[in-house]
N, C-alpha and C positions, 0 to 999 in steps of 0.2 A: 612090300609093307605099305599098306594103303591108310593105316592111319595110327597115331600113337595112343589111341583110347584104349586098346588091349594092355599097352605098356604100362599106362597109366594106372588101371583097374589092378593090375599086377602088384604095381608097387604101393598102393592103398592097402593091400591085404598085406603087405610084408613090413609098411612102415613101422618104427619103433617111437618111441616118445622123445628121442633126441635127434633131430634131423640132421645137425652137422656131424653126427657119428654114422649115419646111414651108408649102405654101399652107394658110391657114386652114381651108379646109373639108375637108381631109385629116385634119388634126390634129383638128378638132372631130369628125367623124366616128368616129376611132379613140378618142378620149375618151370618147365616147357609149359606143360600142360596148364598151371593155375597163373601164369604171367602173361605177358603179351604176345606170345609168340604162335600159338596153335590155338584150337577152339576152346572155350571156357565151357564150364557146367554149371548152370543156377538152374536148380528147380523152381519152376513157376506155374502157375495154373491159372494165370488171366490173360487177358489179352491186351494187355496195357498198351503195347507199341502201336495197337491199331487205333487208340484215341488220338483226338485231337489236341494240339499241343494247347499248354496254356497262353492266355493272353493277356498281356498287363498295360494299364494305361500309360505307365511310365518309359514305354520303351522309344529309344532314339536310334533311328536305324540310317547308317551309311551303305546303303545298297550299292553294290561296286561290279561292275562289268565283270564277267568270267574271262580270263585270258590265260592260256597254259604256257606262257614264257617261263623265263627262269629269273625275274626280275620280281621285286617286290610290289610293283605295281606293273598295270599295262600301258600300253602306247600312250593311251589318251592321260595317264596319269590318275586314273580310279584304283579303287583298293581291290585286290583279290578277294574272291570269294571261294567256298569249297563248291566243286562239282557235285551234283546231285542228280544220280541216274537210276532209274526203276529202284526209288526208295532206300538208296544206298548212298552215303557220301564218299568223295575222293578228293584228296589233295590236289590243288591246281598247278603243282610245280612239275616240271619234267623231271628231275631228279628224284621223284618219289617213286617206289616199288614196293609193294604190300609183301609182307614176309609171306613166302610159300611155305606150305606143309612140307615139302620135301626139303626146302632150307631148313627147316627145324630139326627134321629127322637129322640130316647130315651135321647139324651142330651139336646135337644131342649124342650122338654115336661116335663121332670121329675128332670133336676138338678137345683138347685137354683143359680139364677144370683147375686153374690155377688159384681160386679163390681161397684155399686154407685157411677156413676159418678154424680159429683155435677153440679151447675149452673156455667155460665161463669164466675160471680163475685168471686165464692170462686175458681174457677180454676185459676183466674189470681193470687192467691194468694199462692196456693198448686203447680201449674205447671206453672209459669209464660213464657211467651213468649218473648224473647229479640230479637231486631232488629241486624242483622248480622253486623259485622263491614264490610262493603262492600269495602271500600278503603283498609282495611289489605287483604281481600280476592283476590284483583286484582292483587296482587303481590305476587306470590308463595314464600315460603321460601328456601333460599339457604342452609339451614342446618336445619335437622330435619325434623318432619312430622307434619303438621296442620291439624287438623280434625275438620267439622263443621256439627252439627248435625241438620237436618231441620223436623225432626220427623220422626217417624216408623222407617224404614229401608234407609232411604235415608241420606246420609253422602256425604260430599265433603271432600276428602283427596287430600291434595297438599304436594308433595315430589318430591325430583330429578327432578324437573323443570317442572312437568305436573300435573294437576288438574283431579281427577276421581271422576266421581259421580256415586253413587250406587243406584241400583234400585229406580229411580227418582219417587216420587208421592207427585204432587203440587196440585192436586185436592180437592175438598171437601168432596168428597166420593170416597170409595174403591169398585166400583160397575160398572157393564156394562151401567148403565144408570145413568143421572145426578140427577133424582130426588127421587132416592131412593136407599136403601142400607146403609151399615155402614158408619156414617158421623164422620168427623174428631171433636173431641171434643176439640182439640187444633189446630189453625188454623195454616199454613203454614208460616212461618216467614218472607218471602219474596217470591217473583214470579219468574218465568223464566227470564223475562226480567232483574231482579235485578242481576241475577248469574254472576261472572265473567267469564271469557273464560274457556272452559269446553273442554278438550283435549279428554277423553275418557268416556264412561257410560257402566259400566257393570251391567248386568241382572242376577240373581239368576234363575230365573223361572218366570212363567207367569201367576200366581195368583194375583188376582185385587189389591191386597195391595202391591204387588211389581211392577208391570207393569201396568201403566195407559196411555190409548191410548191419553188422551188431553194432557198430560204431553208432550207425545213422538212428538206429532206434534208440540206444542210449542218449544221443543228444536230442532227439525229438521227445522223449519221454521226461528230459531235464526241462527245456526249454518251451517245447511246444511251438505255438502258432506266433511267439516272440521271436522266433529266431528265423531270419530269412536266409534261404537257400538259392542260390543261384549257379545254374547249371547250364551244361551244353544242350542245344537244341536236339528234341528227341529223347531227353531225360526226364521229364517232368513226371511221367506217367510211371517210372517205376518207382518214385518217392511217394505219390499217391497210393499206391499199392501198400505203402508201410503207414499211411496216414500222415503223411509230412503235408501240411497245407500250405504254408508259404512258401512256395517256389516259384521261381520266375525262370524260365529257360530262354537261351539267347543264342542267335547266329553270330559270326563273325560280325566286328564292328558296332554290334549292337548293345546298348548301355540299359543299366536298371539302377535302383535305390534302393535303401534298405527300407525307406516309406517316403510319402511324398513330402516330409518335411526335413528329409536329410540331404546334406549339401554334401555328401560323398558318392561319388559316380563309381559305378562300375562297368567297365567295359570289356566284351568279350574280345578276344585278339585271336589271331591265327598261330597255330604250330603246324609242324610236319608231324603226322602220328597217323594214330587209326584207333578204333574201338571195337571191342567185342567182350559180351559177356556168357552168350549162351552159346549153342553148337551152330546157331542160324542167323544170329542177329548182328552178324559182323558190320559195321560201318553203318547201322541203321540209326544211332546218334552220332551227335558230330563231337570234337575235342577242341582244345586250344588254350590258350593264357588268358590271364586276367590283367588288366589296368584298374588299379584302386586309386581314384583321383579326389584327393581331399581339397578343401580350401588353402592349405599351408603345405600338405607332404603327398607324395605320389610313391606308390608301391606296385611292383611289377611282380607277377606270379608266373613263372614259365610253364608250370607243370611237368610234362613228359613231353620231349620231343627232339627229333634229328635238327640238323643244323639247315637252316634255309634263309633266304633274303630278305624275308619279311619282317626280321627283328630289325632290320635298319628303319623299315618303313614305320615301325611301331615306336621305335625311338624319335623320329623326326614329327611325329604325330602326337603322341601324349609323353614324351620325356622332356626334360630329363628326370628320372627318377631316385629319389632319395635312396631307395633300396629297391633291389632285385632278388628272388629266390630262383636260382638256376641249377638244373641237375648236373653232377659231375660223375655220375655213377652207371653201372650197367651197359657197359660199352664193350665188350671183348666177346666174341672174336669181332673186327670191325666190318669184315666181308658181310656178317649178318646183320649186325646191329645197326651200322651205319644209316639205314634208311628210318631208323624211330628213335635212336637214342644220340645224343652227343657225347664225345669224349671230352676231357679236361681242356684241352685246347681248344676245341670248339665252344666250352662254356665261356672262357675268357673272351672270344670273339663275341658270343652274345651280350656279355657285359657291355663291351664296349659299343656293340650295336645299339641296343637300347638306352645307352647313355646314363648308366646308372653309377650313382657315386659310390654307393658300396653295394656287395651282392654277399649273399649267403649261400653256401652251398647245400644242396639237398640231394634227394635220390641216392644216396650211399649209406655205407655203415649202419644198415638194419636188416635188410633181407639178401641173401644171397641169390641173385637174379641172373649174374652173367660168370664170365670166367675170369676175369680178373682179379688178382689178389686183394683180399678184402681192404687194405690199408692203402692201395695204389692210387685210388682217384686223388686224396688229398696231395699225395707226395706228387703226383703229375700235375696238379693243379698249381701248385708253386713252381714247377718248371716252366707252365706256360707262363703265368704271371711275368716271370722273369725273362723269357723269349720274347713277350709283347710288350714289355715295358711298363707294366702295370704294378703300381707297387702293391705288395703283399698284404698290406692292411686292408686295401679296397675288395677284395674279394675273399672272405674268410669263412673256415668252418666253425662249427660250435659242437660242444659236447652234448650228448642227449638231456634236455632237461636245461640245458644253460641260455641265460636270455642276454642281449645286449642292446644297450641305447645308443641309437644313430644319432 
């Protein structure tokens, strides 16, 4: 078997409207094809990836010497940078291994799917969706940090007078097409039109469950050039093709601001992951996390990542953080996922490494992207917190649409 594309095409034809009841092999093939495991498909007619990257006058760069050791810093104490070879990026740590096509096929065909997502009626009890307090969200807090979870990796963080949205996905599917691919088993708690004013959007990488074209278009239509987009190196041209103009792309350790008068800094920091959105553009754009540093409060957005030692470096350089958003799901089977996704035990290690006072769990409870039972991530999180001596209230989960003030 040389490719999953024939399997993908067959699955698209047979897919019915309720993905959680579709035969297992169809659902699994679509999940592999549309998530972060094998080649993605997105139609494009432009040569955007050949364009020059955007250049902003407010860039502050901490250029570090490359080092392929297993530490967060090299022997000289400089910061790690991504390896860039023949137009493609690669993580600099020795424990990195890109997921292989054969590994994806082996996972798809042989590993048991234990997600067991039930009917919507059962989900309404086990994973309720609450309507966000929209009046509250329209007024950012003057003190502290407020976080609202919209599902998966999408959170709204309000602090120091700004509202920041992370990896916004409000569509029904994490897919290049609207009729097939991983489908939300919990609906978005509101629409883009319901959101309060958003000052900035931060993007961790270009996988479909973190970057949704329809949502980007809706946000751009509503806010236009007033909305600042902060994206990884190599991604600005994708946004330009959608007529999104206020875009700043950054490499690791580079910073930006909403505008020249803003006192909130956004620093792009490393993770261990990868990027791919078409059949041929694997790792042509960067991936990473974001540190949002205000005059009084700090927020860390981990995005999507495996565990690696750089999180201690991030904590030393930019922590402590009032709040971190850390992934806890899509981690089984470990033999395949551990190169790209943390499990709950490693999520708690990240919480400690970045020196977060509080952390909110993300990347779970929305799309069935891996093999663990759909309610296992928060259960394993509680076990990991107890095992590592971290108070349960310091790393919490939210219901879809729920807000919490830190």
